[in-house]
C-alpha positions in Angstrom: 0.5 0.0 -0.1 1.5 3.4 -0.8 0.0 7.6 -0.1 1.2 10.4 -1.8 3.3 12.6 0.7 2.1 16.2 0.6 5.2 17.8 1.0 7.3 16.2 -1.8 4.4 14.8 -3.4 6.3 11.1 -4.1 4.3 8.2 -3.7 5.9 6.2 -1.3 5.6 3.2 1.4 3.2 4.0 4.0 5.7 2.6 7.1 7.1 6.4 5.4 5.0 7.5 7.0 4.6 8.7 10.9 1.2 7.7 12.6 -1.5 9.6 13.7 -5.1 8.9 15.0 -6.4 11.5 11.7 -5.4 11.2 8.7 -6.0 8.6 6.0 -4.7 4.7 6.0 -3.7 6.4 10.4 -1.0 8.5 9.0 -0.1 11.1 9.2 0.3 13.4 5.3 3.1 14.0 5.1 7.1 11.4 4.9 9.1 10.8 7.9 12.5 13.3 6.0 9.4 15.3 5.4 7.9 16.2 8.4 11.6 15.7 10.4 12.9 18.3 7.9 9.7 21.1 8.9 10.5 20.6 12.9 13.6 21.2 12.2 12.5 24.5 10.8 10.5 25.8 13.7 13.4 24.3 15.6 15.5 27.0 14.0 13.0 29.7 14.3 12.7 29.1 18.7 14.0 31.4 20.4 16.6 30.3 22.5 14.5 30.3 25.7 12.1 28.7 23.6 14.7 25.6 22.3 15.2 25.3 25.9 11.8 24.6 27.1 11.0 22.3 23.4 14.5 20.8 24.5 12.5 19.2 28.4 9.6 19.1 26.7 10.2 16.2 24.3 13.3 15.0 26.4 9.5 14.8 29.1 7.6 12.7 26.3 10.7 10.5 25.4 10.6 9.2 29.0 7.0 9.0 28.9 7.2 6.9 26.2 9.9 4.5 27.4 8.1 4.3 30.9 5.2 3.4 28.6 6.6 0.3 26.3 9.0 -0.5 28.8 5.8 -1.0 31.0 3.8 -3.7 28.3 7.8 -5.1 28.0 8.5 -3.6 24.6 11.4 -2.2 23.6 12.1 1.2 23.9 13.1 1.2 20.2 11.0 -2.1 18.1 7.6 -3.7 19.3 9.8 -7.5 19.9 10.0 -8.4 23.3 12.4 -6.5 25.2 15.7 -8.9 27.0 15.7 -9.7 31.2 16.9 -6.7 33.1 16.8 -5.0 29.9 15.4 -1.8 26.8 16.5 -3.6 24.3 15.0 -6.1 22.5 17.5 -9.2 21.0 18.4 -7.1 18.0 18.1 -4.2 18.8 21.3 -4.6 21.3 23.2 -5.8 18.6 23.0 -3.5 16.0 22.8 -1.0 19.3 26.8 -3.4 19.7 28.0 -3.2 16.5 27.5 0.6 15.2 29.4 2.1 18.9 32.2 -1.1 17.6 32.4 1.2 14.4 32.2 4.1 15.5 34.5 3.1 18.0 37.5 1.1 15.6 37.0 4.6 13.9 38.1 7.4 16.9 40.8 5.1 17.2 41.1 4.5 13.5 41.6 8.7 13.4 43.6 8.7 17.4 40.3 10.5 18.5 38.8 9.7 21.8 36.5 6.8 21.0 33.6 8.3 23.9 32.3 11.9 21.6 34.9 12.1 18.5 36.1 14.6 18.3 38.8 15.8 20.6 42.7 14.4 20.5 43.7 10.9 23.3 46.0 11.2 26.4 48.4 9.0 25.8 48.1 5.9 26.7 44.1 6.7 27.0 41.6 6.0 24.9 39.6 8.7 25.5 40.2 12.8 25.6 41.0 14.5 28.4 36.9 15.9 29.1 35.9 12.8 28.7 37.9 10.8 31.7 37.5 14.2 34.0 33.7 13.8 33.2 33.9 9.3 33.7 35.5 9.8 36.6 32.8 12.7 38.0 30.1 10.3 37.0 32.0 7.5 38.8 31.8 9.0 42.3 28.8 10.6 41.7 27.2 7.0 41.2 29.3 5.8 44.1 28.1 8.2 45.9 24.6 8.3 45.7 25.0 3.6 46.3 26.2 4.7 49.5 23.1 6.7 50.3 20.8 4.4 49.1 22.6 1.9 51.7 22.3 4.2 55.1 26.1 5.7 54.3 27.7 3.9 56.9 29.5 0.5 57.6 26.4 -2.2 58.0 28.9 -3.4 61.3 31.9 -1.5 62.8 29.9 2.0 61.8 32.2 4.0 59.7 30.8 6.3 57.7 34.7 7.7 55.6 33.5 7.1 51.7 36.4 6.2 50.7 36.4 2.9 53.6 33.4 1.6 52.4 32.5 -1.1 49.8 29.1 -3.3 48.6 28.9 -6.7 51.0 26.7 -8.9 49.6 24.7 -10.8 52.0 24.8 -14.4 51.4 28.3 -13.8 49.9 27.2 -15.5 46.1 29.1 -12.7 45.0 30.9 -14.6 43.3 28.4 -17.3 41.8 25.7 -13.3 41.0 28.9 -12.0 39.0 28.6 -15.1 36.4 24.5 -14.4 36.6 24.9 -10.8 35.4 27.9 -11.4 32.9 27.3 -15.0 32.0 29.3 -14.9 28.7 32.9 -12.6 29.8 36.2 -14.2 29.7 37.6 -11.6 32.2 35.8 -10.0 35.7 33.2 -8.7 35.4 30.7 -7.2 37.9 32.3 -5.0 40.7 32.9 -1.2 39.7 30.5 1.1 38.3 29.0 -1.9 36.7 27.4 -3.2 39.7 27.1 0.5 40.9 25.1 0.6 38.2 23.0 -2.9 38.6 22.0 -1.5 42.0 20.5 1.5 40.9 18.7 0.2 38.0 16.8 -2.4 40.3 16.3 -0.3 43.8 18.3 -0.6 45.5 17.4 -3.5 46.9 18.0 -3.8 50.7 17.9 -8.4 50.9 21.0 -8.8 49.6 23.6 -6.2 49.9 24.2 -4.2 52.5 26.8 -1.9 53.0 30.3 -2.6 55.1 34.0 -0.7 55.3 36.9 -2.6 53.5 38.3 -3.8 57.4 35.4 -5.5 58.0 34.2 -6.5 53.9 37.7 -8.3 54.0 37.6 -10.2 57.5 34.7 -11.8 56.5 35.9 -13.3 53.5 39.0 -13.9 56.0 36.5 -15.1 58.6 34.6 -18.6 56.4 31.4 -15.1 56.6 31.1 -14.2 59.4 33.2 -10.5 60.7 35.3 -10.9 63.0 33.6 -8.3 64.7 31.4 -10.5 65.3 32.7 -13.1 65.6 34.7 -12.7 68.3 34.7 -8.7 69.2 37.9 -8.2 71.7 40.8 -10.4 69.9 39.9 -11.5 66.8 42.6 -14.2 66.8 43.5 -15.9 63.8 41.6 -18.5 61.8 44.1 -21.2 63.2 44.0 -25.5 63.1 44.8 -26.8 66.0 47.7 -28.1 66.3 47.5 -32.2 66.1 
């Protein structure tokens, strides 16, 4: 089925037109490309204040639309079923990975930042100075957000220094959980930035995770899953075997 565009006068397939409940065949009168050009002209004619309001309005509408599709279990880019724990289907996820790999390879070939693709890289890194600093700032903000969500202090000894705190698996199943998060990974993943982002996307689950200081976390590991503060709050002896 074909339809004539009211702007470019071309006879195109109906799927080349955006959806509109009152239009012919339930579609807009002009094709997607002509509609995009029309919206660009309208945007350029706006004042700076109106441009900011327009961007905020479009961003909010897009967020509501994606949330609605996720609630229905549909990929945010198409109508296929979403992958468990993701916002995309397998097809769109593969397409996104391929585009990212192509963009990164092109940036490396030209010696540009693999993140922004427009500034030269810092020697020994794959990103420019600006992107490196932005990544550091975002990671620190994410880490502070996670620590705040889990009380902001060690769940055992009460340590509050952010540099001393780390996340801990209550059930002592950290290795199994990392393998579950990244089943195809050949190297260790699931810690640091990736783990903090995983917690944030799932609303900071409180049942299986807690905040501990590095001392309690390491002591728990060396003491068969129980922090020495709890098993022996006075001496903390080493778990040596009895002499024969």
